[in-house]
C-alpha positions as CSV (number, residue, x, y, z in Angstrom):
1,M,-53.0,-30.5,71.1
2,T,-56.5,-28.9,71.3
3,Q,-58.6,-28.1,68.4
4,M,-57.8,-24.2,68.8
5,D,-54.0,-25.2,68.8
6,E,-54.5,-27.2,65.0
7,P,-52.4,-26.1,62.2
8,V,-54.0,-24.1,59.8
9,A,-53.4,-25.3,56.2
10,G,-51.3,-23.0,54.3
11,P,-51.7,-22.3,50.4
12,E,-49.4,-25.0,49.4
13,Q,-51.2,-27.6,51.8
14,R,-54.6,-27.0,50.5
15,P,-55.7,-29.5,47.7
16,P,-56.0,-27.8,44.4
17,K,-59.7,-27.0,43.3
18,R,-61.1,-29.4,40.7
19,R,-63.3,-27.5,38.2
20,R,-65.8,-30.0,37.3
21,F,-68.1,-30.7,34.0
22,R,-66.3,-27.7,32.5
23,T,-65.7,-28.4,28.8
24,P,-61.9,-28.5,27.8
25,P,-60.9,-25.4,26.0
26,T,-59.1,-27.6,23.6
27,A,-62.3,-29.5,22.9
28,I,-64.0,-26.1,22.0
29,G,-61.0,-25.3,19.5
30,A,-61.3,-28.4,17.5
31,L,-65.0,-27.6,17.5
32,C,-64.2,-24.6,15.8
33,F,-62.1,-25.8,13.3
34,L,-64.3,-28.8,12.6
35,W,-67.4,-26.7,11.9
36,L,-65.3,-25.0,9.3
37,V,-64.0,-28.3,7.7
38,Y,-67.4,-29.6,7.7
39,G,-69.1,-26.6,6.3
40,M,-66.8,-26.7,3.6
41,N,-67.5,-30.2,2.8
42,A,-71.3,-29.3,3.1
43,N,-70.9,-26.3,0.8
44,T,-69.0,-28.4,-2.1
45,R,-72.4,-30.7,-2.0
46,Q,-75.2,-28.0,-1.7
47,I,-74.2,-25.6,-4.4
48,F,-75.2,-27.9,-7.0
49,Y,-78.9,-27.5,-5.9
50,Y,-78.5,-23.7,-5.6
51,V,-77.4,-23.8,-9.1
52,L,-80.1,-26.4,-10.4
53,P,-82.4,-24.1,-12.1
54,P,-79.9,-22.5,-14.3
55,I,-78.8,-26.0,-14.9
56,V,-82.5,-27.0,-15.8
57,Q,-82.3,-23.9,-18.4
58,E,-79.3,-24.5,-20.1
59,F,-79.3,-28.3,-20.6
60,K,-83.3,-28.1,-21.2
61,L,-84.2,-30.7,-18.6
62,S,-87.6,-32.0,-17.9
63,P,-88.9,-32.6,-14.5
64,E,-88.0,-36.3,-14.5
65,G,-84.6,-35.3,-16.2
66,A,-83.7,-33.0,-13.4
67,G,-84.9,-35.4,-10.6
68,V,-82.8,-38.3,-12.5
69,I,-79.5,-36.1,-11.9
70,S,-80.4,-34.7,-8.8
71,T,-80.8,-38.4,-7.7
72,I,-77.7,-39.7,-9.0
73,V,-75.8,-36.9,-7.9
74,T,-77.1,-37.1,-4.2
75,V,-77.0,-41.0,-3.8
76,S,-73.4,-41.0,-4.9
77,V,-72.8,-39.8,-1.4
78,A,-73.0,-42.9,-0.2
79,V,-70.7,-44.8,-2.6
80,L,-67.2,-44.8,-0.5
81,A,-69.1,-44.6,3.1
82,I,-69.3,-48.3,3.9
83,P,-65.7,-49.1,2.9
84,A,-64.2,-45.9,4.2
85,G,-65.7,-46.4,7.7
86,P,-63.3,-49.3,8.8
87,W,-60.3,-47.4,6.4
88,F,-60.9,-44.6,8.8
89,D,-60.9,-46.6,12.1
90,R,-57.6,-48.4,11.0
91,G,-55.7,-45.0,10.1
92,G,-56.0,-43.8,13.7
93,H,-58.3,-42.2,16.3
94,G,-58.7,-38.5,17.9
95,W,-56.0,-36.1,16.5
96,A,-54.9,-38.6,13.6
97,R,-57.8,-38.8,11.8
98,K,-56.9,-35.5,10.0
99,Y,-54.5,-37.9,7.8
100,R,-57.1,-39.9,6.2
101,N,-59.6,-37.1,6.2
102,A,-57.1,-35.0,4.3
103,I,-57.2,-37.5,1.5
104,V,-60.9,-37.4,0.9
105,A,-61.0,-33.6,1.3
106,A,-58.5,-33.2,-1.5
107,G,-60.7,-35.3,-3.7
108,Y,-64.1,-33.3,-3.1
109,F,-62.2,-30.2,-3.6
110,L,-60.7,-31.1,-6.8
111,F,-63.8,-32.4,-8.2
112,S,-65.6,-29.0,-7.3
113,I,-63.2,-27.2,-9.1
114,L,-63.1,-29.4,-12.3
115,T,-67.0,-28.9,-12.7
116,G,-66.2,-25.0,-12.9
117,I,-64.3,-25.6,-16.2
118,K,-66.7,-25.0,-19.2
119,G,-64.8,-27.6,-21.5
120,L,-65.3,-30.3,-18.9
121,T,-69.0,-29.6,-18.5
122,M,-70.5,-29.2,-22.0
123,T,-72.9,-31.8,-21.5
124,I,-75.2,-32.4,-18.3
125,W,-73.5,-35.8,-18.0
126,N,-70.1,-34.6,-17.6
127,V,-71.7,-32.5,-15.0
128,V,-73.4,-35.4,-13.3
129,V,-70.2,-37.5,-13.4
130,L,-68.0,-34.9,-11.8
131,Q,-70.3,-34.0,-9.1
132,S,-70.8,-37.7,-8.3
133,I,-67.3,-38.4,-8.0
134,K,-66.8,-35.3,-5.9
135,N,-70.0,-36.5,-3.7
136,A,-68.6,-39.9,-3.0
137,F,-65.4,-38.1,-1.5
138,G,-67.5,-35.9,0.4
139,G,-69.8,-38.3,1.9
140,A,-66.6,-40.3,3.3
141,G,-65.4,-37.2,4.5
142,E,-68.6,-36.5,6.5
143,A,-68.7,-39.8,8.3
144,V,-64.8,-39.3,9.4
145,E,-65.4,-35.5,10.3
146,V,-68.5,-36.3,12.2
147,T,-66.4,-39.2,14.0
148,S,-63.4,-36.4,14.8
149,M,-65.8,-34.3,16.4
150,A,-67.4,-37.2,18.6
151,E,-63.8,-38.3,19.7
152,W,-62.8,-34.4,20.4
153,Y,-65.3,-34.1,22.9
154,P,-66.3,-35.2,26.4
155,V,-69.1,-38.1,26.0
156,E,-71.5,-36.5,28.4
157,K,-71.6,-33.3,25.8
158,R,-71.4,-35.0,22.7
159,G,-75.1,-34.3,21.3
160,L,-73.9,-30.4,22.1
161,A,-71.0,-30.9,20.2
162,L,-72.4,-32.7,17.1
163,G,-75.3,-30.1,17.2
164,I,-73.1,-27.1,16.8
165,E,-70.6,-28.9,14.4
166,H,-73.7,-29.7,12.4
167,A,-75.1,-26.5,12.2
168,A,-72.4,-25.6,9.4
169,Y,-75.1,-27.4,7.3
170,P,-77.3,-25.2,7.3
171,W,-75.5,-22.1,8.4
172,G,-72.5,-22.6,6.7
173,T,-74.4,-23.7,3.5
174,G,-76.6,-20.7,4.0
175,L,-73.5,-18.6,3.7
176,G,-72.8,-20.6,0.7
177,A,-76.3,-19.7,-0.7
178,L,-75.6,-16.2,-0.4
179,A,-72.1,-16.2,-2.1
180,T,-73.8,-18.3,-4.7
181,S,-76.8,-15.9,-5.2
182,A,-73.8,-13.1,-5.4
183,I,-72.0,-14.7,-8.3
184,L,-75.0,-15.2,-10.0
185,A,-76.2,-11.9,-9.9
186,A,-72.7,-10.5,-10.8
187,F,-72.1,-12.7,-13.8
188,G,-75.6,-13.9,-14.8
189,P,-76.9,-17.5,-14.6
190,A,-75.4,-18.6,-17.5
191,N,-72.1,-18.4,-15.9
192,W,-73.3,-20.9,-12.8
193,R,-70.0,-22.8,-13.2
194,Y,-68.1,-19.9,-11.4
195,V,-69.7,-21.1,-8.2
196,F,-67.8,-24.2,-8.5
197,L,-64.4,-22.5,-9.0
198,I,-64.8,-19.6,-6.3
199,I,-66.7,-21.2,-3.2
200,P,-64.3,-24.1,-2.7
201,L,-61.4,-22.4,-2.5
202,A,-62.2,-21.5,1.0
203,M,-61.2,-24.7,2.1
204,I,-57.2,-24.0,1.7
205,P,-56.8,-21.9,4.6
206,I,-59.5,-23.7,6.9
207,W,-57.6,-27.0,6.2
208,I,-54.3,-25.5,7.0
209,G,-55.5,-24.5,10.4
210,W,-56.8,-27.6,11.1
211,W,-53.7,-29.6,10.2
212,W,-51.9,-27.2,12.6
213,Y,-54.4,-27.7,15.5
214,S,-54.9,-31.5,15.2
215,T,-52.1,-33.1,17.1
216,A,-50.9,-35.7,19.4
217,Q,-49.8,-33.3,22.0
218,R,-53.0,-31.3,21.9
219,Y,-55.1,-34.4,21.8
220,R,-53.4,-35.4,25.2
221,R,-54.1,-32.1,26.6
222,F,-57.8,-32.3,25.7
223,E,-57.9,-36.0,27.5
224,R,-56.2,-34.6,30.8
225,D,-58.5,-31.6,31.1
226,T,-61.6,-33.8,30.3
227,E,-60.4,-36.3,33.1
228,A,-59.8,-33.2,35.3
229,A,-63.4,-31.7,34.8
230,G,-64.9,-35.0,36.1
231,L,-65.9,-35.8,32.4
232,T,-65.5,-39.1,30.2
233,K,-62.9,-39.6,27.8
234,P,-64.3,-40.6,24.3
235,L,-61.6,-43.1,23.5
236,H,-62.3,-45.7,26.3
237,S,-64.5,-48.7,26.9
238,G,-66.8,-49.7,29.4
239,A,-64.4,-51.4,31.5
240,G,-62.5,-47.9,31.6
241,E,-59.4,-48.8,29.4
242,E,-58.6,-47.1,25.9
243,Q,-59.1,-48.8,22.8
244,H,-58.1,-47.7,19.5
245,R,-59.0,-50.5,17.4
246,A,-62.0,-52.8,17.1
247,E,-62.2,-56.3,17.2
248,P,-62.6,-58.2,13.9
249,G,-66.3,-58.3,12.7
250,A,-67.0,-54.8,13.8
251,L,-69.1,-54.0,10.6
252,R,-71.3,-56.9,10.9
253,R,-72.2,-56.2,14.4
254,S,-72.6,-52.9,13.9
255,L,-75.1,-53.7,11.4
256,A,-77.0,-56.0,13.7
257,N,-77.2,-53.4,16.4
258,P,-80.6,-52.0,16.2
259,N,-79.5,-48.5,17.8
260,I,-76.8,-48.3,14.8
261,L,-79.3,-49.6,11.9
262,V,-82.7,-48.0,13.1
263,P,-81.0,-44.5,13.0
264,A,-79.2,-45.2,9.8
265,L,-82.8,-45.9,8.2
266,A,-84.3,-42.7,9.8
267,S,-81.3,-40.8,8.5
268,M,-81.9,-42.2,5.1
269,C,-85.4,-40.8,5.5
270,G,-84.1,-37.5,7.0
271,I,-82.2,-37.2,3.9
272,M,-85.1,-37.9,1.6
273,I,-87.0,-35.0,3.3
274,Y,-83.7,-32.6,3.3
275,T,-82.6,-33.1,-0.3
276,G,-86.4,-33.3,-1.5
277,I,-86.7,-29.7,0.0
278,S,-83.4,-28.6,-1.8
279,F,-85.1,-29.9,-5.0
280,W,-88.4,-28.8,-4.4
281,L,-88.2,-25.4,-2.7
282,P,-86.1,-23.3,-5.4
283,Q,-88.3,-24.7,-8.4
284,Y,-91.4,-24.1,-6.6
285,I,-90.8,-20.4,-5.6
286,A,-89.2,-19.8,-9.0
287,F,-91.6,-21.6,-11.2
288,I,-94.7,-21.1,-9.1
289,G,-94.0,-18.0,-6.7
290,G,-92.5,-16.3,-9.7
291,L,-88.9,-15.4,-8.4
292,S,-85.7,-14.9,-10.3
293,F,-83.2,-17.7,-10.1
294,A,-80.8,-15.4,-8.1
295,Q,-83.8,-14.6,-5.6
296,A,-84.6,-18.3,-5.8
297,A,-81.4,-19.4,-4.6
298,A,-81.3,-16.9,-1.8
299,Y,-84.6,-17.3,-0.3
300,S,-84.3,-21.0,-0.4
301,A,-81.8,-20.9,2.4
302,V,-84.0,-19.0,4.8
303,F,-84.6,-22.1,6.7
304,T,-80.8,-22.2,7.4
305,I,-81.4,-19.7,10.1
306,T,-83.2,-21.5,12.5
307,G,-81.7,-25.0,11.1
308,G,-78.5,-24.4,13.1
309,I,-80.4,-23.2,16.0
310,G,-82.7,-26.4,16.0
311,Q,-79.3,-28.4,15.7
312,I,-77.9,-27.0,18.8
313,F,-80.9,-26.8,20.8
314,W,-81.8,-30.4,20.2
315,G,-78.4,-31.6,20.6
316,I,-78.5,-30.3,23.9
317,V,-82.0,-31.6,24.7
318,S,-81.0,-35.0,23.8
319,D,-78.1,-35.0,26.2
320,Y,-80.6,-34.3,29.1
321,I,-83.8,-36.1,28.1
322,G,-82.3,-38.6,25.5
323,R,-81.9,-39.3,22.0
324,K,-85.0,-41.0,21.3
325,P,-87.6,-38.3,22.5
326,S,-85.6,-35.7,21.0
327,L,-86.0,-37.6,17.5
328,V,-89.3,-38.2,18.0
329,I,-90.5,-34.7,18.4
330,A,-88.3,-33.3,15.9
331,F,-89.4,-35.7,13.2
332,V,-93.2,-35.1,13.9
333,W,-92.1,-31.0,14.1
334,L,-90.6,-31.7,10.7
335,A,-93.9,-33.1,9.3
336,I,-96.0,-30.2,10.2
337,G,-93.3,-27.8,8.6
338,L,-93.3,-29.6,5.5
339,Y,-97.2,-29.4,5.0
340,L,-96.9,-25.6,5.5
341,L,-94.4,-25.4,2.7
342,R,-97.3,-25.4,0.4
343,Y,-98.1,-21.8,1.4
344,S,-94.8,-20.7,0.7
345,S,-95.6,-19.3,-3.0
346,V,-98.2,-16.9,-1.1
347,S,-95.9,-14.2,-0.3
348,I,-92.3,-13.5,0.5
349,G,-93.4,-13.1,4.3
350,V,-95.0,-16.3,4.3
351,L,-92.1,-18.0,2.5
352,I,-89.5,-16.4,5.3
353,F,-91.9,-17.6,8.1
354,V,-92.7,-21.5,7.2
355,Q,-88.9,-21.8,6.4
356,L,-88.1,-20.6,9.9
357,F,-90.8,-22.9,11.3
358,A,-89.8,-25.7,9.6
359,G,-86.0,-24.8,10.0
360,L,-86.2,-25.9,13.6
361,A,-86.6,-29.4,12.7
362,T,-84.9,-29.8,9.3
363,N,-81.4,-30.3,10.3
364,A,-82.0,-31.2,14.0
365,I,-82.2,-34.7,13.4
366,F,-79.1,-35.5,12.1
367,P,-76.4,-34.8,14.9
368,V,-79.0,-36.3,17.2
369,L,-78.8,-39.6,14.9
370,Y,-75.0,-39.2,14.7
371,A,-74.9,-39.1,18.8
372,F,-77.2,-42.2,18.7
373,G,-74.9,-44.2,16.7
374,S,-71.7,-43.2,18.4
375,D,-73.4,-43.6,21.9
376,S,-73.9,-47.3,20.6
377,A,-70.7,-47.9,18.4
378,E,-68.1,-50.5,20.2
379,P,-65.1,-49.5,21.1
380,G,-62.9,-48.6,18.2
381,A,-65.6,-48.9,15.5
382,M,-67.1,-45.4,15.9
383,G,-66.0,-44.4,12.6
384,T,-67.7,-47.9,11.1
385,A,-71.0,-47.0,12.8
386,N,-71.0,-43.6,11.7
387,S,-70.4,-44.5,8.3
388,I,-73.2,-47.0,8.3
389,L,-75.5,-44.1,9.3
390,L,-73.7,-41.8,6.1
391,F,-74.4,-44.8,3.7
392,F,-78.1,-45.3,4.5
393,L,-78.4,-41.3,4.7
394,Y,-77.4,-41.0,1.2
395,I,-79.4,-43.4,-0.3
396,G,-82.4,-41.3,0.9
397,G,-81.2,-39.1,-2.0
398,V,-83.5,-40.9,-4.3
399,S,-86.1,-38.5,-3.2
400,P,-85.6,-35.9,-6.2
401,L,-86.3,-38.9,-8.6
402,I,-89.6,-39.4,-6.7
403,L,-90.5,-35.8,-6.4
404,G,-89.6,-35.1,-10.1
405,F,-92.0,-37.8,-11.2
406,L,-94.6,-36.5,-8.9
407,I,-94.2,-33.1,-10.0
408,A,-94.6,-34.4,-13.9
409,V,-97.7,-36.3,-12.7
410,G,-99.2,-33.0,-11.5
411,G,-98.4,-31.1,-14.8
412,G,-94.8,-30.3,-14.5
413,F,-92.8,-27.5,-13.1
414,K,-95.4,-24.8,-13.8
415,H,-98.5,-26.5,-12.4
416,A,-98.6,-26.4,-8.3
417,A,-100.4,-30.1,-8.0
418,G,-97.2,-31.9,-8.5
419,Y,-95.4,-30.0,-5.8
420,Y,-98.2,-30.8,-3.3
421,Y,-97.7,-34.5,-4.1
422,G,-94.3,-34.4,-3.3
423,L,-95.0,-32.5,-0.2
424,Y,-97.4,-35.2,1.2
425,F,-94.7,-38.0,0.4
426,M,-92.3,-36.2,2.5
427,V,-94.6,-35.9,5.3
428,A,-95.4,-39.4,5.5
429,V,-91.5,-40.3,5.3
430,A,-91.3,-38.0,8.5
431,L,-93.8,-39.6,10.5
432,V,-92.7,-43.1,9.5
433,S,-89.4,-42.3,11.1
434,A,-90.9,-41.3,14.1
435,I,-92.5,-44.4,14.8
436,I,-89.4,-46.8,14.0
437,I,-87.4,-44.8,16.3
438,A,-89.6,-44.8,19.0
439,L,-90.4,-48.9,18.6
440,F,-87.2,-50.2,17.6
441,T,-84.5,-48.2,19.5
442,R,-82.9,-48.2,23.1
443,E,-82.5,-45.1,25.1
444,T,-78.8,-44.3,25.5
445,V,-78.5,-41.3,27.7
446,G,-80.6,-38.9,29.5
447,R,-83.3,-38.8,32.3
448,F,-85.7,-41.4,30.5
449,K,-82.8,-43.9,30.0
450,D,-84.5,-46.6,32.4
451,R,-88.0,-46.0,31.4
452,D,-87.5,-47.1,27.8
453,R,-90.3,-49.5,26.7
454,A,-88.9,-50.3,23.4
455,L,-89.7,-53.7,21.4
456,V,-85.8,-54.5,21.3
457,S,-83.6,-55.5,24.3
458,R,-80.5,-53.6,26.0
459,E,-78.3,-56.4,24.9
460,R,-78.8,-56.1,21.4
461,T,-78.1,-52.4,21.3
462,R,-75.2,-52.4,23.6
463,V,-76.8,-49.9,25.9
464,G,-74.5,-49.1,28.9
465,A,-71.5,-51.1,27.3
466,G,-69.4,-47.9,27.1
467,M,-71.5,-44.8,28.0
468,P,-71.4,-43.0,31.2
469,Q,-74.1,-44.2,33.6
470,G,-77.1,-41.7,35.2
């Protein structure tokens, strides 16, 4: 038979076209739901800071007193993180994480609502206790929600997915700030408790939707679609097989891994800055800038506009150039933005501009840090790794205590000097974070992975053990 006589393959004989590197629709659907789930978790924590000025006024708090209660409420987020991580990992992976996630979500929902009942919050310490318990549940929830996202998306696009999900903090909390402002304007600052009664109710339809979506059948479809697209399934080991349970001692080994411990320390510095801004800015623009409490609540959330953009942008960039350079640049950018905040009381225009600039880095570091830890986790222990990051992250909640002290040293709430001392402290924290990331971690992904000159070895950080090559 000549070449001209060879039969032409019919449609049934042609191999099916394989679409490569396309994100599975099932992953995108999970991202949408987890954005909402995480956004409500973040809102139940963030609204405390939005109503802090009327709380200060009602309970006649000093700067030191406001710093103490803010620190207690914030640090409590870390209380359940370490024990919850292995507990989450034992309860199932992928779609099955919803079961134990629902338990902690019910906790932060309930104690948010209880804070809105006046009879239970007649003293400031009752407020602190209820908010601290709520935040303990919320911190555990954040760890499992981030891990769920990492397990519902192809490994090669992990930074993107975590960047979009984490944009719920601040875009979701920005909506919460506007809702808080509307509630305070409608009912008056004296009725700040209504914020805790109304905003958490949005959790109910969101959780009904996520419970319906996160099923074993849909997760299997996600894994098939991921493989068909030529991408890497998240639940696999370096040898190629899936592993859903970590070997004994995973917590100890994770703590000894510089690629988990150092990002955890950097996350602690990051939340010192983020919580510090949340504490610092409303007071500064209210008591120094002269805005009303409702205006302060609304204008304190301007940075959330670019905060979400920064998270998505740096998440994508970290998948391409690597986690380390992305984090170093973001921390230095943040240091510059923090310094510029001292001019935010000059005018509304300056306040908006500086927040938009700083916002490109305020939140960007967190999804990249979570991606860093997820990259470096051993098979079956991603929840443990992210819980370690979460624990150290909210230890950074001590910053309001430090800032309250510095504001008092500078003359109190109505004197600018103490606020400036606080800004200089946060600038230094940002620069230190950039340095330790550069020196004491190993790159896990990106085009510069093989050019890393860190002071720690690849063996200590497990780089390459479970990540796609190239």
